[in-house]
N, C-alpha and C positions, 0 to 999 in steps of 0.2 A: 502495497499499499504507500508505503514512504517511497519507493522508488516511482511510482505512477504519479504520485504529488510532485517530487522532484522534476521529471521529465515534463509532465502538464507545467511547471514553472518556467523551465529550461525553455518549454515553444512558447510561451506567453511573454517572457521575458528577455531571453538571449535574441531567438531570431529575427524581433521586428528589428533589432539593432544592428545587426549583422545585414538585415535586408535595406533599412537606411543607409548605411554606409553605402550598400552594393548603387542602391538608388542613386544615389548625389553622383555616384560613376557615371554611372548611366546617362542623367540629368547633362551631366558634363559633356558628354560626348556629341550631345547635339548644339553645343554651345563652341564657335570657331575665334570668338572677337569678344572683348568687352561693350561693342556696338550690341550683340546679339545677347550677351547676358542682361543688359538695360532694359531690350524689349521684351525679353520671358518677361521678368520681373514688374515692369507695369503691366504687360498682358495677363499674366496668371498669378500676381501674388498680391496680395493685400495690405495695407496697412495699418495695424492694431495696437495699440496700446496697452500696457501690461501694468497690474498695480499688483503686488511689488515688481519692481524690473528685476529681470531672470534674464542672463545673457543664452540664449536657446544654441546650439549644436548646429552646426549646419543643418545635419539631419532633421532635426528637428524642425526646422523654419522650411525646406523643402517638402516634409509630410504635411506639415498646415497649412504651407501656402501662404502665410502670414508671419510679421514681426513689425518688430517697429526698429527704429536707426542703427541699435547696434546689431540684432539680429541679421539685418541685410548687410550688415558690415561684415560681419564674423562669415554669414554666406556668401559673398561675393569675394571676400578674399580666400574663399574654401574652391571656389570656382576659377577662379583666376591662376591658382596655383596650379590647379589641372593644366591650366594653359601655357604655365613655365612662366605669368608674369607676377615679379615679384611687389609684393604690396605691402600696405600698414594699415592696421587703425588706428586713426586719429580721434581724439573725444577732445569735441571743440569747447571749451567752457566761455562763455559770454560775460562782456565785461556789465557789472551791475545787475545782472540776474542770475537767478540761483538755475537757471538751466543749461544742460548739456547736450550736445549733439554728437554722435558717431560717422565717421562716412570711412570709407575703403578708399586710401589715394594710392595711385601709381603712376607710374611714366608711360608714356608712348613717343618712343623718341626720342628729342628732349622734353619735351614738354610736360607736362602734371596734367593727371585728370585724378576724377575722384566719383564713385559713385555713392551718392548724397540718397538715404533711404534706397530708391529704385530708379533712380531719375542718373544717367550717366553726362558727366559734366566736362568738356574737355576745356581748359584754362587757357591754353597757348603762352603760360610761364613758366618762365625756367627755375624758380626757386618756389618750394613749399609755403614761403612767407609770405611772396607775391599770390599764389595760386586763394591763398584763405582769406588773405587782408581783399581781395575783388570780390569774393562771391561773400564773404564772411566777415565785412568791415568791424565791427563789433567784438571782434574773438579777443579772450582776455588771456587765457592758458590754451595749452596743446598738451593733452598726455597722449603718447602712444603706447600704446597696448597690443596682446595678443588675444588670439580667439579663446583664450580661457580666461580673460579678465583679471589677467596679471600688468597693473602699471609698470612700464621699462621704463620710462622715464616723464619729464614733465619740463614744458618750456615757459618761459614766462612773455609777454609779448616786448617785454621791455629790451629782452634778449637782443643784440646784434647782430645783423643781416647773417654774417659770416658764421658767427655762434651757436645761431641756430639751425641754419644751412647744414655745418658740420655735423649737431648733436642729431638732426633728423638722418642724416646719410646714413649712419651708422646704424640705421634699421634699415635700410633700403640698399638693395644691390645694384651698381652702378652700372648703368649699359655701356 
């Protein structure tokens, strides 16, 4: 009887997790560019605020077809890594607000682009500071995070341009 219960638990808990990882791999096969990813996110996924906030694994965002900004950043980073596109998750804190926003930023050629929620934004800028200042002029701090919600470094807006770029460059593989 114990073996039967264990087997049922294994089937109910273990197999979906393996299937979810396989689903993410399968989903990624249909994507050949960040543009493809953005089209699919916009068409097939819904923005949904969570309370309390929880960073979903990429496979969970795929299963639910919904998430909030950091869920889409984690998901985008997972898919971009399957395309061999280095990326980072940036948490942006806005001046004077208790709000934060997560994006997945990467380079296309010499310029930075990012996915914010489900939208691809091509910046035509060569520095992270320019890219963020162009689209988020009220940013105060940037925190680089990994997909496990581990915060790797935080940069204040008052940092010099070269100091900011050098610190952020450590989290990107330069082309």
